[in-house]
All heavy atoms as a GROMACS GRO file, in nm:
protein
  637
    1MET      N    1  13.830   7.277   8.691
    1MET     CA    2  13.702   7.228   8.722
    1MET      C    3  13.681   7.080   8.662
    1MET      O    4  13.738   7.058   8.548
    1MET     CB    5  13.588   7.310   8.655
    1MET     CG    6  13.509   7.358   8.758
    1MET     SD    7  13.362   7.455   8.668
    1MET     CE    8  13.293   7.537   8.798
    2ASP      N    9  13.616   6.993   8.734
    2ASP     CA   10  13.614   6.865   8.684
    2ASP      C   11  13.504   6.856   8.588
    2ASP      O   12  13.383   6.901   8.635
    2ASP     CB   13  13.596   6.772   8.819
    2ASP     CG   14  13.599   6.623   8.777
    2ASP    OD1   15  13.647   6.588   8.679
    2ASP    OD2   16  13.546   6.541   8.869
    3VAL      N   17  13.514   6.792   8.488
    3VAL     CA   18  13.407   6.780   8.383
    3VAL      C   19  13.288   6.704   8.428
    3VAL      O   20  13.175   6.730   8.409
    3VAL     CB   21  13.465   6.737   8.242
    3VAL    CG1   22  13.366   6.715   8.140
    3VAL    CG2   23  13.575   6.833   8.187
    4LYS      N   24  13.324   6.584   8.506
    4LYS     CA   25  13.224   6.495   8.554
    4LYS      C   26  13.137   6.569   8.649
    4LYS      O   27  13.005   6.549   8.649
    4LYS     CB   28  13.295   6.382   8.610
    4LYS     CG   29  13.192   6.274   8.661
    4LYS     CD   30  13.256   6.150   8.725
    4LYS     CE   31  13.169   6.047   8.753
    4LYS     NZ   32  13.032   6.070   8.802
    5ARG      N   33  13.200   6.651   8.738
    5ARG     CA   34  13.112   6.730   8.830
    5ARG      C   35  13.012   6.831   8.774
    5ARG      O   36  12.910   6.836   8.802
    5ARG     CB   37  13.200   6.796   8.926
    5ARG     CG   38  13.269   6.703   9.030
    5ARG     CD   39  13.350   6.760   9.129
    5ARG     NE   40  13.269   6.846   9.212
    5ARG     CZ   41  13.302   6.952   9.291
    5ARG    NH1   42  13.437   6.994   9.282
    5ARG    NH2   43  13.221   7.019   9.355
    6VAL      N   44  13.064   6.896   8.667
    6VAL     CA   45  12.987   6.985   8.592
    6VAL      C   46  12.871   6.913   8.518
    6VAL      O   47  12.752   6.956   8.526
    6VAL     CB   48  13.066   7.065   8.487
    6VAL    CG1   49  12.978   7.145   8.400
    6VAL    CG2   50  13.170   7.148   8.562
    7LYS      N   51  12.896   6.796   8.460
    7LYS     CA   52  12.801   6.716   8.393
    7LYS      C   53  12.700   6.667   8.490
    7LYS      O   54  12.571   6.678   8.463
    7LYS     CB   55  12.869   6.602   8.322
    7LYS     CG   56  12.783   6.511   8.244
    7LYS     CD   57  12.849   6.407   8.173
    7LYS     CE   58  12.759   6.308   8.098
    7LYS     NZ   59  12.839   6.199   8.042
    8ASP      N   60  12.747   6.628   8.603
    8ASP     CA   61  12.644   6.575   8.703
    8ASP      C   62  12.552   6.698   8.759
    8ASP      O   63  12.434   6.671   8.780
    8ASP     CB   64  12.721   6.522   8.824
    8ASP     CG   65  12.780   6.376   8.793
    8ASP    OD1   66  12.729   6.326   8.698
    8ASP    OD2   67  12.866   6.336   8.866
    9TYR      N   68  12.612   6.807   8.772
    9TYR     CA   69  12.549   6.922   8.814
    9TYR      C   70  12.426   6.968   8.720
    9TYR      O   71  12.324   7.000   8.758
    9TYR     CB   72  12.629   7.044   8.841
    9TYR     CG   73  12.567   7.166   8.902
    9TYR    CD1   74  12.509   7.170   9.019
    9TYR    CD2   75  12.552   7.277   8.822
    9TYR    CE1   76  12.443   7.274   9.079
    9TYR    CE2   77  12.494   7.387   8.869
    9TYR     CZ   78  12.443   7.390   8.994
    9TYR     OH   79  12.369   7.496   9.035
   10LEU      N   80  12.472   6.966   8.587
   10LEU     CA   81  12.373   6.995   8.491
   10LEU      C   82  12.256   6.894   8.485
   10LEU      O   83  12.144   6.922   8.465
   10LEU     CB   84  12.445   7.005   8.346
   10LEU     CG   85  12.533   7.117   8.328
   10LEU    CD1   86  12.604   7.114   8.203
   10LEU    CD2   87  12.458   7.255   8.350
   11TYR      N   88  12.290   6.756   8.494
   11TYR     CA   89  12.189   6.666   8.514
   11TYR      C   90  12.102   6.696   8.621
   11TYR      O   91  11.980   6.677   8.620
   11TYR     CB   92  12.249   6.534   8.521
   11TYR     CG   93  12.297   6.462   8.381
   11TYR    CD1   94  12.411   6.404   8.375
   11TYR    CD2   95  12.225   6.483   8.267
   11TYR    CE1   96  12.459   6.344   8.260
   11TYR    CE2   97  12.253   6.429   8.151
   11TYR     CZ   98  12.372   6.366   8.143
   11TYR     OH   99  12.423   6.304   8.031
   12TRP      N  100  12.151   6.728   8.743
   12TRP     CA  101  12.082   6.760   8.860
   12TRP      C  102  11.984   6.872   8.829
   12TRP      O  103  11.872   6.865   8.876
   12TRP     CB  104  12.167   6.787   8.972
   12TRP     CG  105  12.093   6.814   9.107
   12TRP    CD1  106  12.039   6.721   9.178
   12TRP    CD2  107  12.069   6.943   9.155
   12TRP    NE1  108  11.986   6.791   9.292
   12TRP    CE2  109  11.997   6.926   9.278
   12TRP    CE3  110  12.116   7.079   9.116
   12TRP    CZ2  111  11.966   7.040   9.358
   12TRP    CZ3  112  12.070   7.187   9.195
   12TRP    CH2  113  11.995   7.158   9.306
   13LEU      N  114  12.031   6.982   8.769
   13LEU     CA  115  11.946   7.104   8.750
   13LEU      C  116  11.835   7.059   8.647
   13LEU      O  117  11.720   7.105   8.664
   13LEU     CB  118  12.031   7.204   8.662
   13LEU     CG  119  12.117   7.285   8.766
   13LEU    CD1  120  12.208   7.390   8.684
   13LEU    CD2  121  12.035   7.360   8.865
   14TYR      N  122  11.872   6.972   8.542
   14TYR     CA  123  11.766   6.933   8.459
   14TYR      C  124  11.655   6.842   8.542
   14TYR      O  125  11.538   6.862   8.515
   14TYR     CB  126  11.818   6.850   8.340
   14TYR     CG  127  11.708   6.789   8.238
   14TYR    CD1  128  11.635   6.882   8.159
   14TYR    CD2  129  11.682   6.656   8.240
   14TYR    CE1  130  11.543   6.828   8.069
   14TYR    CE2  131  11.585   6.612   8.158
   14TYR     CZ  132  11.517   6.699   8.075
   14TYR     OH  133  11.419   6.651   7.984
   15TYR      N  134  11.696   6.769   8.622
   15TYR     CA  135  11.606   6.687   8.707
   15TYR      C  136  11.520   6.781   8.786
   15TYR      O  137  11.400   6.743   8.813
   15TYR     CB  138  11.694   6.591   8.792
   15TYR     CG  139  11.595   6.495   8.878
   15TYR    CD1  140  11.539   6.398   8.814
   15TYR    CD2  141  11.601   6.501   9.005
   15TYR    CE1  142  11.446   6.309   8.885
   15TYR    CE2  143  11.530   6.420   9.090
   15TYR     CZ  144  11.444   6.326   9.030
   15TYR     OH  145  11.358   6.240   9.098
   16GLN      N  146  11.582   6.873   8.845
   16GLN     CA  147  11.501   6.969   8.933
   16GLN      C  148  11.406   7.041   8.846
   16GLN      O  149  11.288   7.065   8.887
   16GLN     CB  150  11.590   7.075   8.992
   16GLN     CG  151  11.694   7.020   9.106
   16GLN     CD  152  11.620   6.965   9.221
   16GLN    OE1  153  11.521   7.031   9.268
   16GLN    NE2  154  11.632   6.841   9.261
   17TYR      N  155  11.442   7.079   8.724
   17TYR     CA  156  11.344   7.131   8.631
   17TYR      C  157  11.225   7.041   8.599
   17TYR      O  158  11.116   7.082   8.598
   17TYR     CB  159  11.420   7.172   8.507
   17TYR     CG  160  11.323   7.203   8.382
   17TYR    CD1  161  11.247   7.321   8.381
   17TYR    CD2  162  11.309   7.110   8.284
   17TYR    CE1  163  11.173   7.349   8.271
   17TYR    CE2  164  11.231   7.145   8.169
   17TYR     CZ  165  11.160   7.262   8.168
   17TYR     OH  166  11.074   7.283   8.065
   18LEU      N  167  11.258   6.917   8.577
   18LEU     CA  168  11.151   6.820   8.554
   18LEU      C  169  11.057   6.806   8.683
   18LEU      O  170  10.932   6.793   8.667
   18LEU     CB  171  11.206   6.684   8.527
   18LEU     CG  172  11.279   6.666   8.394
   18LEU    CD1  173  11.341   6.531   8.378
   18LEU    CD2  174  11.180   6.691   8.272
   19LEU      N  175  11.104   6.808   8.796
   19LEU     CA  176  11.028   6.799   8.923
   19LEU      C  177  10.946   6.922   8.945
   19LEU      O  178  10.826   6.915   8.975
   19LEU     CB  179  11.129   6.776   9.039
   19LEU     CG  180  11.189   6.626   9.048
   19LEU    CD1  181  11.278   6.632   9.167
   19LEU    CD2  182  11.086   6.527   9.054
   20VAL      N  183  10.991   7.049   8.925
   20VAL     CA  184  10.936   7.166   8.953
   20VAL      C  185  10.819   7.168   8.850
   20VAL      O  186  10.706   7.224   8.889
   20VAL     CB  187  11.026   7.280   8.935
   20VAL    CG1  188  10.951   7.410   8.944
   20VAL    CG2  189  11.126   7.279   9.062
   21THR      N  190  10.839   7.144   8.719
   21THR     CA  191  10.736   7.155   8.625
   21THR      C  192  10.647   7.043   8.606
   21THR      O  193  10.552   7.050   8.540
   21THR     CB  194  10.796   7.192   8.479
   21THR    OG1  195  10.886   7.074   8.447
   21THR    CG2  196  10.879   7.317   8.484
   22CYS      N  197  10.675   6.938   8.689
   22CYS     CA  198  10.598   6.817   8.688
   22CYS      C  199  10.596   6.758   8.543
   22CYS      O  200  10.498   6.677   8.515
   22CYS     CB  201  10.453   6.834   8.740
   22CYS     SG  202  10.452   6.885   8.918
   23SER      N  203  10.686   6.781   8.467
   23SER     CA  204  10.683   6.728   8.333
   23SER      C  205  10.742   6.581   8.319
   23SER      O  206  10.739   6.522   8.211
   23SER     CB  207  10.766   6.822   8.227
   23SER     OG  208  10.890   6.834   8.273
   24TYR      N  209  10.790   6.528   8.431
   24TYR     CA  210  10.848   6.396   8.431
   24TYR      C  211  10.729   6.293   8.421
   24TYR      O  212  10.749   6.180   8.387
   24TYR     CB  213  10.930   6.372   8.564
   24TYR     CG  214  10.841   6.375   8.686
   24TYR    CD1  215  10.785   6.259   8.743
   24TYR    CD2  216  10.828   6.499   8.745
   24TYR    CE1  217  10.706   6.278   8.845
   24TYR    CE2  218  10.761   6.506   8.867
   24TYR     CZ  219  10.699   6.394   8.916
   24TYR     OH  220  10.627   6.406   9.040
   25VAL      N  221  10.610   6.336   8.438
   25VAL     CA  222  10.491   6.250   8.425
   25VAL      C  223  10.430   6.248   8.289
   25VAL      O  224  10.350   6.163   8.254
   25VAL     CB  225  10.377   6.276   8.528
   25VAL    CG1  226  10.432   6.253   8.676
   25VAL    CG2  227  10.324   6.418   8.505
   26LEU      N  228  10.495   6.333   8.195
   26LEU     CA  229  10.432   6.342   8.060
   26LEU      C  230  10.501   6.224   7.977
   26LEU      O  231  10.596   6.185   8.004
   26LEU     CB  232  10.464   6.471   8.003
   26LEU     CG  233  10.406   6.584   8.074
   26LEU    CD1  234  10.455   6.715   8.005
   26LEU    CD2  235  10.259   6.581   8.073
   27GLU      N  236  10.429   6.192   7.871
   27GLU     CA  237  10.476   6.102   7.773
   27GLU      C  238  10.594   6.173   7.692
   27GLU      O  239  10.594   6.302   7.692
   27GLU     CB  240  10.363   6.063   7.688
   27GLU     CG  241  10.266   5.966   7.738
   27GLU     CD  242  10.159   5.909   7.659
   27GLU    OE1  243  10.182   5.914   7.528
   27GLU    OE2  244  10.053   5.873   7.698
   28PRO      N  245  10.676   6.103   7.624
   28PRO     CA  246  10.794   6.173   7.561
   28PRO      C  247  10.744   6.266   7.450
   28PRO      O  248  10.799   6.374   7.446
   28PRO     CB  249  10.865   6.054   7.492
   28PRO     CG  250  10.829   5.930   7.571
   28PRO     CD  251  10.693   5.953   7.625
   29TRP      N  252  10.639   6.248   7.376
   29TRP     CA  253  10.600   6.344   7.279
   29TRP      C  254  10.544   6.478   7.346
   29TRP      O  255  10.554   6.581   7.304
   29TRP     CB  256  10.503   6.284   7.178
   29TRP     CG  257  10.362   6.260   7.238
   29TRP    CD1  258  10.325   6.141   7.290
   29TRP    CD2  259  10.256   6.341   7.230
   29TRP    NE1  260  10.193   6.150   7.330
   29TRP    CE2  261  10.146   6.276   7.303
   29TRP    CE3  262  10.229   6.472   7.197
   29TRP    CZ2  263  10.027   6.322   7.315
   29TRP    CZ3  264  10.098   6.538   7.219
   29TRP    CH2  265  10.003   6.454   7.268
   30GLU      N  266  10.476   6.451   7.469
   30GLU     CA  267  10.424   6.562   7.540
   30GLU      C  268  10.544   6.638   7.599
   30GLU      O  269  10.527   6.765   7.613
   30GLU     CB  270  10.318   6.506   7.648
   30GLU     CG  271  10.199   6.443   7.595
   30GLU     CD  272  10.119   6.372   7.711
   30GLU    OE1  273  10.183   6.331   7.805
   30GLU    OE2  274   9.985   6.376   7.697
   31GLN      N  275  10.638   6.571   7.647
   31GLN     CA  276  10.753   6.639   7.697
   31GLN      C  277  10.818   6.731   7.598
   31GLN      O  278  10.848   6.846   7.620
   31GLN     CB  279  10.853   6.541   7.758
   31GLN     CG  280  10.830   6.497   7.903
   31GLN     CD  281  10.946   6.426   7.955
   31GLN    OE1  282  11.044   6.388   7.880
   31GLN    NE2  283  10.946   6.390   8.085
   32SER      N  284  10.820   6.675   7.479
   32SER     CA  285  10.889   6.749   7.370
   32SER      C  286  10.813   6.879   7.335
   32SER      O  287  10.872   6.977   7.316
   32SER     CB  288  10.900   6.646   7.250
   32SER     OG  289  10.906   6.724   7.125
   33MET      N  290  10.680   6.862   7.339
   33MET     CA  291  10.595   6.974   7.304
   33MET      C  292  10.615   7.082   7.419
   33MET      O  293  10.617   7.200   7.392
   33MET     CB  294  10.457   6.930   7.291
   33MET     CG  295  10.429   6.852   7.162
   33MET     SD  296  10.463   6.950   7.011
   33MET     CE  297  10.337   7.070   7.018
   34PHE      N  298  10.616   7.033   7.538
   34PHE     CA  299  10.618   7.122   7.659
   34PHE      C  300  10.748   7.192   7.651
   34PHE      O  301  10.746   7.323   7.666
   34PHE     CB  302  10.606   7.042   7.786
   34PHE     CG  303  10.610   7.122   7.903
   34PHE    CD1  304  10.512   7.195   7.948
   34PHE    CD2  305  10.729   7.120   7.986
   34PHE    CE1  306  10.510   7.271   8.078
   34PHE    CE2  307  10.737   7.197   8.096
   34PHE     CZ  308  10.630   7.280   8.141
   35HIS      N  309  10.865   7.131   7.630
   35HIS     CA  310  10.978   7.196   7.632
   35HIS      C  311  10.994   7.291   7.510
   35HIS      O  312  11.055   7.392   7.522
   35HIS     CB  313  11.098   7.087   7.617
   35HIS     CG  314  11.106   7.002   7.741
   35HIS    ND1  315  11.084   7.044   7.869
   35HIS    CD2  316  11.136   6.864   7.749
   35HIS    CE1  317  11.102   6.941   7.951
   35HIS    NE2  318  11.135   6.838   7.888
   36THR      N  319  10.944   7.256   7.396
   36THR     CA  320  10.939   7.350   7.288
   36THR      C  321  10.875   7.482   7.307
   36THR      O  322  10.922   7.588   7.288
   36THR     CB  323  10.890   7.278   7.157
   36THR    OG1  324  10.956   7.149   7.134
   36THR    CG2  325  10.883   7.368   7.037
   37ILE      N  326  10.748   7.462   7.382
   37ILE     CA  327  10.666   7.576   7.406
   37ILE      C  328  10.742   7.657   7.521
   37ILE      O  329  10.751   7.789   7.514
   37ILE     CB  330  10.534   7.542   7.451
   37ILE    CG1  331  10.456   7.486   7.319
   37ILE    CG2  332  10.450   7.649   7.515
   37ILE    CD1  333  10.339   7.413   7.365
   38THR      N  334  10.797   7.602   7.620
   38THR     CA  335  10.879   7.668   7.714
   38THR      C  336  10.981   7.740   7.667
   38THR      O  337  11.008   7.861   7.696
   38THR     CB  338  10.916   7.568   7.827
   38THR    OG1  339  10.797   7.504   7.876
   38THR    CG2  340  10.984   7.639   7.947
   39VAL      N  341  11.065   7.681   7.582
   39VAL     CA  342  11.187   7.750   7.531
   39VAL      C  343  11.139   7.866   7.442
   39VAL      O  344  11.207   7.972   7.435
   39VAL     CB  345  11.272   7.652   7.455
   39VAL    CG1  346  11.379   7.721   7.364
   39VAL    CG2  347  11.344   7.562   7.547
   40THR      N  348  11.029   7.848   7.361
   40THR     CA  349  10.981   7.954   7.267
   40THR      C  350  10.947   8.074   7.346
   40THR      O  351  10.966   8.187   7.323
   40THR     CB  352  10.883   7.901   7.186
   40THR    OG1  353  10.922   7.789   7.107
   40THR    CG2  354  10.825   8.008   7.090
   41VAL      N  355  10.853   8.048   7.458
   41VAL     CA  356  10.809   8.156   7.536
   41VAL      C  357  10.929   8.231   7.604
   41VAL      O  358  10.930   8.358   7.606
   41VAL     CB  359  10.704   8.114   7.638
   41VAL    CG1  360  10.675   8.216   7.742
   41VAL    CG2  361  10.581   8.061   7.566
   42LEU      N  362  11.023   8.157   7.663
   42LEU     CA  363  11.138   8.217   7.728
   42LEU      C  364  11.227   8.300   7.630
   42LEU      O  365  11.266   8.415   7.660
   42LEU     CB  366  11.221   8.105   7.788
   42LEU     CG  367  11.342   8.160   7.866
   42LEU    CD1  368  11.296   8.228   7.985
   42LEU    CD2  369  11.432   8.032   7.906
   43ALA      N  370  11.239   8.245   7.502
   43ALA     CA  371  11.315   8.324   7.403
   43ALA      C  372  11.246   8.461   7.361
   43ALA      O  373  11.306   8.565   7.351
   43ALA     CB  374  11.331   8.237   7.276
   44MET      N  375  11.110   8.449   7.364
   44MET     CA  376  11.030   8.578   7.323
   44MET      C  377  11.044   8.667   7.434
   44MET      O  378  11.053   8.801   7.410
   44MET     CB  379  10.888   8.540   7.297
   44MET     CG  380  10.865   8.469   7.171
   44MET     SD  381  10.698   8.456   7.116
   44MET     CE  382  10.632   8.341   7.240
   45VAL      N  383  11.043   8.629   7.559
   45VAL     CA  384  11.062   8.717   7.681
   45VAL      C  385  11.192   8.782   7.683
   45VAL      O  386  11.205   8.909   7.698
   45VAL     CB  387  11.025   8.648   7.809
   45VAL    CG1  388  11.067   8.726   7.927
   45VAL    CG2  389  10.884   8.608   7.819
   46VAL      N  390  11.294   8.704   7.658
   46VAL     CA  391  11.428   8.765   7.656
   46VAL      C  392  11.440   8.862   7.547
   46VAL      O  393  11.507   8.970   7.557
   46VAL     CB  394  11.539   8.648   7.650
   46VAL    CG1  395  11.672   8.700   7.622
   46VAL    CG2  396  11.545   8.566   7.780
   47TYR      N  397  11.399   8.833   7.423
   47TYR     CA  398  11.413   8.921   7.311
   47TYR      C  399  11.337   9.047   7.339
   47TYR      O  400  11.377   9.159   7.306
   47TYR     CB  401  11.350   8.854   7.175
   47TYR     CG  402  11.346   8.949   7.060
   47TYR    CD1  403  11.455   8.983   6.999
   47TYR    CD2  404  11.227   9.006   7.020
   47TYR    CE1  405  11.447   9.066   6.888
   47TYR    CE2  406  11.219   9.085   6.917
   47TYR     CZ  407  11.335   9.123   6.846
   47TYR     OH  408  11.332   9.208   6.742
   48THR      N  409  11.204   9.042   7.387
   48THR     CA  410  11.138   9.155   7.411
   48THR      C  411  11.191   9.250   7.529
   48THR      O  412  11.197   9.371   7.508
   48THR     CB  413  10.994   9.113   7.461
   48THR    OG1  414  10.937   9.038   7.368
   48THR    CG2  415  10.904   9.236   7.489
   49ALA      N  416  11.262   9.176   7.620
   49ALA     CA  417  11.320   9.260   7.728
   49ALA      C  418  11.442   9.326   7.672
   49ALA      O  419  11.473   9.449   7.701
   49ALA     CB  420  11.362   9.176   7.847
   50TYR      N  421  11.521   9.261   7.585
   50TYR     CA  422  11.639   9.317   7.520
   50TYR      C  423  11.603   9.432   7.426
   50TYR      O  424  11.678   9.538   7.426
   50TYR     CB  425  11.702   9.220   7.438
   50TYR     CG  426  11.830   9.259   7.369
   50TYR    CD1  427  11.953   9.284   7.434
   50TYR    CD2  428  11.829   9.272   7.238
   50TYR    CE1  429  12.065   9.324   7.367
   50TYR    CE2  430  11.942   9.324   7.168
   50TYR     CZ  431  12.061   9.351   7.238
   50TYR     OH  432  12.176   9.388   7.158
   51VAL      N  433  11.494   9.430   7.360
   51VAL     CA  434  11.470   9.536   7.264
   51VAL      C  435  11.375   9.644   7.320
   51VAL      O  436  11.425   9.756   7.301
   51VAL     CB  437  11.377   9.470   7.147
   51VAL    CG1  438  11.321   9.581   7.059
   51VAL    CG2  439  11.445   9.382   7.066
   52PHE      N  440  11.287   9.620   7.419
   52PHE     CA  441  11.199   9.736   7.461
   52PHE      C  442  11.229   9.788   7.604
   52PHE      O  443  11.191   9.896   7.615
   52PHE     CB  444  11.046   9.681   7.459
   52PHE     CG  445  11.007   9.656   7.317
   52PHE    CD1  446  10.979   9.524   7.277
   52PHE    CD2  447  10.976   9.750   7.224
   52PHE    CE1  448  10.931   9.506   7.150
   52PHE    CE2  449  10.947   9.732   7.100
   52PHE     CZ  450  10.909   9.602   7.060
   53VAL      N  451  11.295   9.709   7.679
   53VAL     CA  452  11.324   9.766   7.820
   53VAL      C  453  11.410   9.885   7.806
   53VAL      O  454  11.388   9.986   7.878
   53VAL     CB  455  11.371   9.654   7.915
   53VAL    CG1  456  11.437   9.706   8.039
   53VAL    CG2  457  11.260   9.556   7.943
   54PRO      N  458  11.526   9.881   7.733
   54PRO     CA  459  11.613  10.006   7.731
   54PRO      C  460  11.537  10.122   7.694
   54PRO      O  461  11.551  10.242   7.735
   54PRO     CB  462  11.721   9.970   7.635
   54PRO     CG  463  11.725   9.824   7.639
   54PRO     CD  464  11.592   9.784   7.665
   55ILE      N  465  11.448  10.122   7.594
   55ILE     CA  466  11.371  10.226   7.535
   55ILE      C  467  11.277  10.292   7.647
   55ILE      O  468  11.270  10.407   7.670
   55ILE     CB  469  11.278  10.187   7.413
   55ILE    CG1  470  11.378  10.144   7.304
   55ILE    CG2  471  11.185  10.292   7.386
   55ILE    CD1  472  11.303  10.077   7.192
   56HIS      N  473  11.206  10.195   7.721
   56HIS     CA  474  11.127  10.239   7.833
   56HIS      C  475  11.202  10.302   7.941
   56HIS      O  476  11.154  10.408   8.006
   56HIS     CB  477  11.040  10.130   7.886
   56HIS     CG  478  10.935  10.094   7.786
   56HIS    ND1  479  10.954  10.000   7.677
   56HIS    CD2  480  10.794  10.127   7.773
   56HIS    CE1  481  10.837   9.989   7.610
   56HIS    NE2  482  10.750  10.075   7.668
   57VAL      N  483  11.319  10.252   7.981
   57VAL     CA  484  11.397  10.308   8.081
   57VAL      C  485  11.447  10.452   8.042
   57VAL      O  486  11.436  10.545   8.126
   57VAL     CB  487  11.526  10.215   8.119
   57VAL    CG1  488  11.617  10.303   8.203
   57VAL    CG2  489  11.475  10.088   8.184
   58ARG      N  490  11.491  10.467   7.917
   58ARG     CA  491  11.527  10.592   7.872
   58ARG      C  492  11.411  10.693   7.877
   58ARG      O  493  11.423  10.811   7.927
   58ARG     CB  494  11.580  10.594   7.727
   58ARG     CG  495  11.634  10.733   7.675
   58ARG     CD  496  11.699  10.718   7.542
   58ARG     NE  497  11.609  10.638   7.436
   58ARG     CZ  498  11.508  10.699   7.372
   58ARG    NH1  499  11.472  10.841   7.388
   58ARG    NH2  500  11.442  10.638   7.287
   59LEU      N  501  11.302  10.661   7.827
   59LEU     CA  502  11.173  10.744   7.836
   59LEU      C  503  11.136  10.782   7.979
   59LEU      O  504  11.111  10.893   8.003
   59LEU     CB  505  11.056  10.679   7.758
   59LEU     CG  506  11.076  10.670   7.602
   59LEU    CD1  507  10.965  10.603   7.548
   59LEU    CD2  508  11.083  10.813   7.548
   60ALA      N  509  11.148  10.677   8.081
   60ALA     CA  510  11.117  10.712   8.209
   60ALA      C  511  11.220  10.805   8.266
   60ALA      O  512  11.170  10.893   8.355
   60ALA     CB  513  11.116  10.577   8.290
   61LEU      N  514  11.346  10.794   8.235
   61LEU     CA  515  11.439  10.884   8.293
   61LEU      C  516  11.426  11.029   8.233
   61LEU      O  517  11.433  11.131   8.309
   61LEU     CB  518  11.588  10.842   8.254
   61LEU     CG  519  11.635  10.718   8.333
   61LEU    CD1  520  11.764  10.675   8.272
   61LEU    CD2  521  11.646  10.743   8.471
   62GLN      N  522  11.391  11.042   8.109
   62GLN     CA  523  11.364  11.177   8.048
   62GLN      C  524  11.229  11.240   8.131
   62GLN      O  525  11.228  11.350   8.153
   62GLN     CB  526  11.325  11.159   7.905
   62GLN     CG  527  11.454  11.145   7.816
   62GLN     CD  528  11.419  11.131   7.670
   62GLN    OE1  529  11.302  11.114   7.633
   62GLN    NE2  530  11.530  11.115   7.584
   63PHE      N  531  11.134  11.147   8.144
   63PHE     CA  532  11.000  11.195   8.209
   63PHE      C  533  11.036  11.253   8.346
   63PHE      O  534  10.996  11.362   8.390
   63PHE     CB  535  10.909  11.094   8.212
   63PHE     CG  536  10.778  11.116   8.283
   63PHE    CD1  537  10.688  11.201   8.222
   63PHE    CD2  538  10.759  11.067   8.408
   63PHE    CE1  539  10.576  11.234   8.300
   63PHE    CE2  540  10.651  11.098   8.477
   63PHE     CZ  541  10.549  11.188   8.416
   64PHE      N  542  11.109  11.172   8.425
   64PHE     CA  543  11.140  11.205   8.566
   64PHE      C  544  11.233  11.323   8.580
   64PHE      O  545  11.236  11.410   8.661
   64PHE     CB  546  11.186  11.085   8.644
   64PHE     CG  547  11.073  10.992   8.677
   64PHE    CD1  548  11.072  10.869   8.631
   64PHE    CD2  549  10.962  11.037   8.759
   64PHE    CE1  550  10.969  10.787   8.662
   64PHE    CE2  551  10.857  10.946   8.781
   64PHE     CZ  552  10.860  10.820   8.726
   65SER      N  553  11.321  11.334   8.479
   65SER     CA  554  11.425  11.455   8.473
   65SER      C  555  11.349  11.576   8.444
   65SER      O  556  11.372  11.683   8.500
   65SER     CB  557  11.527  11.434   8.382
   65SER     OG  558  11.486  11.442   8.255
   66GLN      N  559  11.244  11.578   8.370
   66GLN     CA  560  11.159  11.699   8.342
   66GLN      C  561  11.077  11.731   8.473
   66GLN      O  562  11.054  11.841   8.487
   66GLN     CB  563  11.072  11.675   8.227
   66GLN     CG  564  11.152  11.666   8.092
   66GLN     CD  565  11.063  11.636   7.971
   66GLN    OE1  566  10.940  11.598   7.993
   66GLN    NE2  567  11.110  11.634   7.852
   67ILE      N  568  11.021  11.634   8.539
   67ILE     CA  569  10.934  11.654   8.649
   67ILE      C  570  11.024  11.720   8.765
   67ILE      O  571  10.982  11.804   8.822
   67ILE     CB  572  10.880  11.520   8.697
   67ILE    CG1  573  10.755  11.478   8.604
   67ILE    CG2  574  10.822  11.538   8.845
   67ILE    CD1  575  10.698  11.348   8.646
   68PHE      N  576  11.151  11.668   8.784
   68PHE     CA  577  11.221  11.726   8.897
   68PHE      C  578  11.309  11.843   8.867
   68PHE      O  579  11.402  11.877   8.934
   68PHE     CB  580  11.319  11.601   8.954
   68PHE     CG  581  11.231  11.506   9.017
   68PHE    CD1  582  11.225  11.367   8.965
   68PHE    CD2  583  11.161  11.522   9.117
   68PHE    CE1  584  11.162  11.269   9.028
   68PHE    CE2  585  11.064  11.430   9.186
   68PHE     CZ  586  11.080  11.310   9.138
   69GLY      N  587  11.286  11.896   8.739
   69GLY     CA  588  11.350  12.031   8.709
   69GLY      C  589  11.484  12.027   8.634
   69GLY      O  590  11.542  12.140   8.624
   70SER      N  591  11.540  11.913   8.606
   70SER     CA  592  11.654  11.914   8.525
   70SER      C  593  11.633  11.982   8.398
   70SER      O  594  11.525  11.973   8.336
   70SER     CB  595  11.722  11.771   8.515
   70SER     OG  596  11.730  11.721   8.637
   71GLN      N  597  11.742  12.038   8.336
   71GLN     CA  598  11.724  12.092   8.196
   71GLN      C  599  11.719  11.989   8.095
   71GLN      O  600  11.808  11.889   8.106
   71GLN     CB  601  11.840  12.189   8.176
   71GLN     CG  602  11.830  12.316   8.251
   71GLN     CD  603  11.958  12.415   8.214
   71GLN    OE1  604  12.044  12.383   8.139
   71GLN    NE2  605  11.950  12.533   8.265
   72PRO      N  606  11.647  11.998   8.000
   72PRO     CA  607  11.657  11.902   7.885
   72PRO      C  608  11.778  11.912   7.815
   72PRO      O  609  11.848  12.003   7.821
   72PRO     CB  610  11.538  11.945   7.799
   72PRO     CG  611  11.486  12.070   7.848
   72PRO     CD  612  11.544  12.106   7.983
   73GLU      N  613  11.813  11.791   7.743
   73GLU     CA  614  11.944  11.796   7.684
   73GLU      C  615  11.966  11.904   7.571
   73GLU      O  616  12.080  11.945   7.551
   73GLU     CB  617  11.960  11.654   7.627
   73GLU     CG  618  11.969  11.542   7.731
   73GLU     CD  619  11.964  11.397   7.664
   73GLU    OE1  620  11.985  11.389   7.549
   73GLU    OE2  621  11.956  11.308   7.733
   74GLY      N  622  11.854  11.934   7.507
   74GLY     CA  623  11.869  12.019   7.400
   74GLY      C  624  11.869  12.170   7.443
   74GLY      O  625  11.895  12.258   7.359
   75ALA      N  626  11.849  12.194   7.577
   75ALA     CA  627  11.855  12.333   7.610
   75ALA      C  628  11.989  12.400   7.651
   75ALA      O  629  12.010  12.516   7.677
   75ALA     CB  630  11.762  12.349   7.739
   76VAL      N  631  12.096  12.311   7.642
   76VAL     CA  632  12.228  12.361   7.690
   76VAL      C  633  12.282  12.434   7.586
   76VAL      O  634  12.278  12.431   7.468
   76VAL     CB  635  12.313  12.234   7.723
   76VAL    CG1  636  12.454  12.280   7.756
   76VAL    CG2  637  12.249  12.159   7.839
   0.00000   0.00000   0.00000
């Protein structure tokens, strides 16, 4: 892979991000605050999904297996 092409693609993605969020019209200190808040919220969503989604999926599978008549794991 060409390093220059990857670098240009990343710049293009960042430019698209600026256009979609309309943050290109903000002053530099406002952009900094906006990006900080955006990254923080994104990190919290990823962490929450990583920690709590598997637990809820496991509980949902147990619930539906009991409803549809499968034997519980401890009954074997």
